[in-house]
C-alpha positions in Angstrom: 136.8 88.8 77.3 133.3 87.7 78.1 130.1 89.4 79.2 128.1 87.9 82.0 124.8 89.0 83.7 124.1 88.5 87.3 121.5 89.3 89.9 121.8 89.5 93.6 119.4 88.1 96.1 118.6 91.6 97.4 117.1 92.8 94.1 115.4 91.2 91.1 117.2 93.4 88.7 120.2 92.4 86.5 123.7 93.9 86.0 126.5 93.1 83.5 130.1 92.1 84.2 133.0 91.9 81.8 135.5 89.4 82.7 138.9 88.4 81.1 139.8 84.9 80.2 141.2 84.2 83.7 137.7 85.1 85.1 138.9 88.3 86.7 136.3 91.2 86.6 137.4 94.0 84.2 134.4 96.2 84.5 131.0 95.9 86.1 127.8 98.0 85.5 126.5 100.5 88.1 123.2 100.6 86.3 120.7 97.8 86.6 118.4 96.4 84.0 114.9 94.7 84.3 115.8 91.6 82.2 118.9 89.5 81.6 118.7 90.1 77.9 118.9 93.9 78.4 121.9 93.5 80.7 123.7 91.3 78.3 123.0 93.6 75.5 124.3 96.6 77.3 127.5 94.7 78.5 128.1 93.6 74.9 127.9 97.2 73.7 130.2 98.4 76.3 132.8 95.5 75.6 132.6 96.5 71.8 133.5 100.0 72.8 136.4 98.9 74.7 137.6 96.7 71.8 137.2 99.5 69.4 139.1 102.0 71.7 142.0 99.5 72.0 142.3 98.6 68.4 145.2 100.3 66.7 144.4 102.6 63.9 144.7 101.4 60.4 148.2 101.9 58.8 148.5 105.2 56.8 149.5 104.7 53.2 152.4 106.9 52.1 151.2 110.0 50.1 152.2 110.0 46.6 152.1 112.9 44.2 151.2 112.0 40.7 152.7 114.2 37.9 
């Protein structure tokens, strides 16, 4: 997945968009940002949250009793 920033001609602010490898939009910000850098940073943070959420938990090691 990738993060892109875009601006519309109606406004001078920036928003982020997360797209998959096919170019399909997965998520888009409703908030706007004054600079492209801030939009990209916020989108990258959101993408990382999604990646962390979807990552499987680490395997649990079997508990052993020492005696």
